[in-house]
Short mmCIF file of the C-alpha atoms (twelve columns), coordinates in Angstrom:
data_MODEL
# 
_entry.id   MODEL 
# 
loop_
_atom_site.group_PDB 
_atom_site.id 
_atom_site.type_symbol 
_atom_site.label_atom_id 
_atom_site.label_alt_id 
_atom_site.label_comp_id 
_atom_site.label_asym_id 
_atom_site.label_seq_id 
_atom_site.Cartn_x 
_atom_site.Cartn_y 
_atom_site.Cartn_z 
_atom_site.pdbx_PDB_model_num 
ATOM 1   C CA . MET A 1   211.019 92.066  100.356 1 
ATOM 2   C CA . GLU A 2   211.197 95.486  98.478  1 
ATOM 3   C CA . ALA A 3   209.301 98.498  99.605  1 
ATOM 4   C CA . SER A 4   207.247 100.842 97.482  1 
ATOM 5   C CA . SER A 5   209.143 103.929 96.437  1 
ATOM 6   C CA . THR A 6   206.521 105.952 98.521  1 
ATOM 7   C CA . HIS A 7   208.138 104.909 101.696 1 
ATOM 8   C CA . ARG A 8   211.869 105.713 100.511 1 
ATOM 9   C CA . SER A 9   213.781 108.973 100.734 1 
ATOM 10  C CA . ALA A 10  215.492 110.209 97.851  1 
ATOM 11  C CA . ILE A 11  218.826 109.563 99.139  1 
ATOM 12  C CA . SER A 12  221.037 106.742 98.446  1 
ATOM 13  C CA . VAL A 13  223.407 105.346 101.057 1 
ATOM 14  C CA . VAL A 14  226.971 104.211 100.212 1 
ATOM 15  C CA . ILE A 15  228.986 102.333 102.790 1 
ATOM 16  C CA . GLY A 16  232.843 102.229 101.779 1 
ATOM 17  C CA . TYR A 17  234.471 99.873  104.189 1 
ATOM 18  C CA . GLY A 18  237.901 98.235  104.743 1 
ATOM 19  C CA . ASN A 19  241.164 99.357  106.625 1 
ATOM 20  C CA . PRO A 20  242.668 102.555 105.650 1 
ATOM 21  C CA . ILE A 21  245.917 101.665 107.080 1 
ATOM 22  C CA . ARG A 22  246.168 98.311  104.977 1 
ATOM 23  C CA . GLN A 23  247.140 99.833  101.531 1 
ATOM 24  C CA . ASP A 24  244.660 98.552  98.979  1 
ATOM 25  C CA . ASP A 25  242.063 97.344  101.610 1 
ATOM 26  C CA . ALA A 26  241.361 101.301 101.769 1 
ATOM 27  C CA . MET A 27  239.668 101.021 98.346  1 
ATOM 28  C CA . GLY A 28  236.209 101.115 99.631  1 
ATOM 29  C CA . TRP A 29  236.979 104.247 101.680 1 
ATOM 30  C CA . LYS A 30  238.838 105.987 98.928  1 
ATOM 31  C CA . ALA A 31  236.010 105.091 96.412  1 
ATOM 32  C CA . ALA A 32  233.459 106.686 98.929  1 
ATOM 33  C CA . GLN A 33  235.463 109.960 99.198  1 
ATOM 34  C CA . LEU A 34  235.803 110.092 95.435  1 
ATOM 35  C CA . LEU A 35  232.099 109.680 95.129  1 
ATOM 36  C CA . GLN A 36  231.422 112.278 97.642  1 
ATOM 37  C CA . ARG A 37  233.201 114.651 95.578  1 
ATOM 38  C CA . ALA A 38  231.524 113.729 92.220  1 
ATOM 39  C CA . LEU A 39  227.925 114.212 93.346  1 
ATOM 40  C CA . PRO A 40  225.912 117.271 94.220  1 
ATOM 41  C CA . PRO A 41  225.579 117.899 97.997  1 
ATOM 42  C CA . HIS A 42  222.748 115.884 99.851  1 
ATOM 43  C CA . ALA A 43  222.457 113.350 96.778  1 
ATOM 44  C CA . VAL A 44  223.992 110.687 98.961  1 
ATOM 45  C CA . GLU A 45  224.782 109.620 102.454 1 
ATOM 46  C CA . ILE A 46  228.452 108.412 102.473 1 
ATOM 47  C CA . VAL A 47  229.493 106.060 105.450 1 
ATOM 48  C CA . GLN A 48  233.070 104.809 105.995 1 
ATOM 49  C CA . GLU A 49  233.486 101.866 108.311 1 
ATOM 50  C CA . HIS A 50  236.197 99.582  109.167 1 
ATOM 51  C CA . GLN A 51  233.831 96.641  108.997 1 
ATOM 52  C CA . LEU A 52  230.119 96.278  108.504 1 
ATOM 53  C CA . THR A 53  228.204 96.094  111.824 1 
ATOM 54  C CA . PRO A 54  224.571 95.549  112.834 1 
ATOM 55  C CA . GLU A 55  224.296 99.279  113.835 1 
ATOM 56  C CA . LEU A 56  224.235 100.241 109.912 1 
ATOM 57  C CA . VAL A 57  220.717 98.762  109.766 1 
ATOM 58  C CA . THR A 58  219.337 102.186 110.717 1 
ATOM 59  C CA . ARG A 59  221.089 103.796 107.821 1 
ATOM 60  C CA . LEU A 60  219.371 101.515 105.350 1 
ATOM 61  C CA . LYS A 61  215.880 102.223 106.702 1 
ATOM 62  C CA . GLN A 62  214.754 104.890 104.293 1 
ATOM 63  C CA . ALA A 63  217.244 104.599 101.686 1 
ATOM 64  C CA . ARG A 64  216.390 104.743 98.001  1 
ATOM 65  C CA . LEU A 65  219.433 102.663 97.241  1 
ATOM 66  C CA . ALA A 66  222.325 100.863 99.143  1 
ATOM 67  C CA . ILE A 67  225.630 100.371 97.661  1 
ATOM 68  C CA . PHE A 68  228.575 98.772  99.455  1 
ATOM 69  C CA . LEU A 69  232.132 99.452  98.345  1 
ATOM 70  C CA . ASP A 70  234.821 97.134  99.179  1 
ATOM 71  C CA . ALA A 71  238.194 95.504  98.438  1 
ATOM 72  C CA . SER A 72  238.632 91.980  97.408  1 
ATOM 73  C CA . VAL A 73  241.427 89.472  97.544  1 
ATOM 74  C CA . ASN A 74  239.383 87.108  95.391  1 
ATOM 75  C CA . LEU A 75  239.602 89.092  92.249  1 
ATOM 76  C CA . SER A 76  242.568 90.123  90.099  1 
ATOM 77  C CA . PRO A 77  244.464 93.342  91.025  1 
ATOM 78  C CA . GLY A 78  242.560 96.249  89.754  1 
ATOM 79  C CA . ALA A 79  239.558 94.256  88.519  1 
ATOM 80  C CA . ILE A 80  236.012 95.448  89.787  1 
ATOM 81  C CA . ARG A 81  232.882 93.290  90.129  1 
ATOM 82  C CA . LEU A 82  229.282 94.469  90.391  1 
ATOM 83  C CA . GLN A 83  226.979 92.316  92.377  1 
ATOM 84  C CA . THR A 84  223.446 92.742  92.955  1 
ATOM 85  C CA . LEU A 85  222.573 91.872  96.683  1 
ATOM 86  C CA . TYR A 86  219.638 90.140  98.425  1 
ATOM 87  C CA . PRO A 87  219.119 89.284  102.096 1 
ATOM 88  C CA . ALA A 88  221.004 86.071  102.855 1 
ATOM 89  C CA . LYS A 89  220.378 83.358  105.335 1 
ATOM 90  C CA . MET A 90  222.054 84.614  108.793 1 
ATOM 91  C CA . GLN A 91  225.020 82.739  110.127 1 
ATOM 92  C CA . PRO A 92  226.792 83.385  113.456 1 
ATOM 93  C CA . TRP A 93  229.558 85.988  112.919 1 
ATOM 94  C CA . SER A 94  232.363 86.831  115.325 1 
ATOM 95  C CA . HIS A 95  233.344 90.316  114.675 1 
ATOM 96  C CA . HIS A 96  231.796 91.505  111.274 1 
ATOM 97  C CA . ILE A 97  229.048 90.728  109.093 1 
ATOM 98  C CA . LEU A 98  228.756 90.453  105.002 1 
ATOM 99  C CA . PRO A 99  226.651 92.909  103.079 1 
ATOM 100 C CA . ASP A 100 223.896 90.307  102.283 1 
ATOM 101 C CA . GLN A 101 223.771 89.525  105.963 1 
ATOM 102 C CA . LEU A 102 223.290 93.229  106.830 1 
ATOM 103 C CA . LEU A 103 220.280 93.341  104.404 1 
ATOM 104 C CA . THR A 104 218.863 90.477  106.272 1 
ATOM 105 C CA . LEU A 105 219.038 92.414  109.410 1 
ATOM 106 C CA . ALA A 106 217.600 95.494  107.986 1 
ATOM 107 C CA . GLU A 107 214.657 93.127  106.611 1 
ATOM 108 C CA . GLN A 108 213.868 91.917  109.877 1 
ATOM 109 C CA . VAL A 109 214.354 95.282  111.742 1 
ATOM 110 C CA . ASN A 110 212.953 97.596  109.231 1 
ATOM 111 C CA . GLY A 111 210.523 95.167  107.366 1 
ATOM 112 C CA . GLU A 112 211.915 95.933  104.041 1 
ATOM 113 C CA . VAL A 113 215.151 96.563  102.269 1 
ATOM 114 C CA . PRO A 114 216.235 98.880  99.616  1 
ATOM 115 C CA . PRO A 115 217.737 97.671  96.161  1 
ATOM 116 C CA . ALA A 116 221.267 96.882  96.874  1 
ATOM 117 C CA . TYR A 117 224.562 96.583  95.053  1 
ATOM 118 C CA . LEU A 118 228.397 95.469  96.148  1 
ATOM 119 C CA . ILE A 119 231.097 96.794  94.064  1 
ATOM 120 C CA . SER A 120 234.475 95.254  94.919  1 
ATOM 121 C CA . GLY A 121 237.790 95.899  93.627  1 
ATOM 122 C CA . GLY A 122 240.780 93.459  93.324  1 
ATOM 123 C CA . VAL A 123 243.768 94.511  95.813  1 
ATOM 124 C CA . GLN A 124 247.560 94.321  94.622  1 
ATOM 125 C CA . GLN A 125 249.048 94.728  98.061  1 
ATOM 126 C CA . MET A 126 247.613 94.844  101.629 1 
ATOM 127 C CA . GLY A 127 250.671 95.736  103.871 1 
ATOM 128 C CA . LEU A 128 250.747 98.157  106.559 1 
ATOM 129 C CA . SER A 129 250.540 101.613 105.175 1 
ATOM 130 C CA . ASP A 130 248.265 104.384 104.710 1 
ATOM 131 C CA . ARG A 131 249.141 104.612 101.016 1 
ATOM 132 C CA . MET A 132 247.186 102.642 98.294  1 
ATOM 133 C CA . THR A 133 249.028 101.105 95.238  1 
ATOM 134 C CA . GLY A 134 248.798 103.017 92.010  1 
ATOM 135 C CA . THR A 135 246.515 99.768  90.882  1 
ATOM 136 C CA . GLY A 136 244.505 100.343 94.094  1 
ATOM 137 C CA . GLU A 137 244.109 104.042 93.417  1 
ATOM 138 C CA . LYS A 138 242.833 103.406 89.737  1 
ATOM 139 C CA . CYS A 139 240.511 100.763 90.759  1 
ATOM 140 C CA . ALA A 140 238.978 102.971 93.627  1 
ATOM 141 C CA . ALA A 141 238.227 105.811 90.873  1 
ATOM 142 C CA . ARG A 142 236.459 103.073 88.687  1 
ATOM 143 C CA . ILE A 143 234.663 101.857 91.660  1 
ATOM 144 C CA . ALA A 144 233.437 105.521 92.430  1 
ATOM 145 C CA . ASN A 145 232.514 106.060 88.826  1 
ATOM 146 C CA . LEU A 146 230.146 102.815 88.723  1 
ATOM 147 C CA . ALA A 147 228.792 103.875 92.172  1 
ATOM 148 C CA . ARG A 148 228.136 107.366 90.747  1 
ATOM 149 C CA . HIS A 149 226.232 106.054 87.687  1 
ATOM 150 C CA . LEU A 150 224.055 103.779 90.113  1 
ATOM 151 C CA . VAL A 151 223.114 106.549 92.314  1 
ATOM 152 C CA . LEU A 152 222.203 108.813 89.364  1 
ATOM 153 C CA . GLY A 153 220.396 105.961 87.841  1 
# 
């Protein structure tokens, strides 16, 4: 269910998530930081999280657009993928939820969801370190650039 634009604010919400001390798993965090620097103040709400949790539903309530930024072990290192997201069937979870499941919760709680995308980047390494690989850094920059284009529409 999509809301009319009269109920939406002009602000997009970008959620970069992952583990900032697991090398390229910090890709979502890094892309969110780069995006924050590339956009005018107040153009976007940037959120950085270790994982997606139900509490993030409130951030989506009046968003014009939702963009999730994450690392992926299912892509080749340095590759990026853009996916359109829709609310998904809820399944029990133990400690985290997926972006489409968060949209389902938002739809149940808020009655509607904003248009949403997931931008994923392929990791090279995920060892214990607060430094990303060169491939991860470049991938995060490409993710931020794609997110910037989506936000500016």
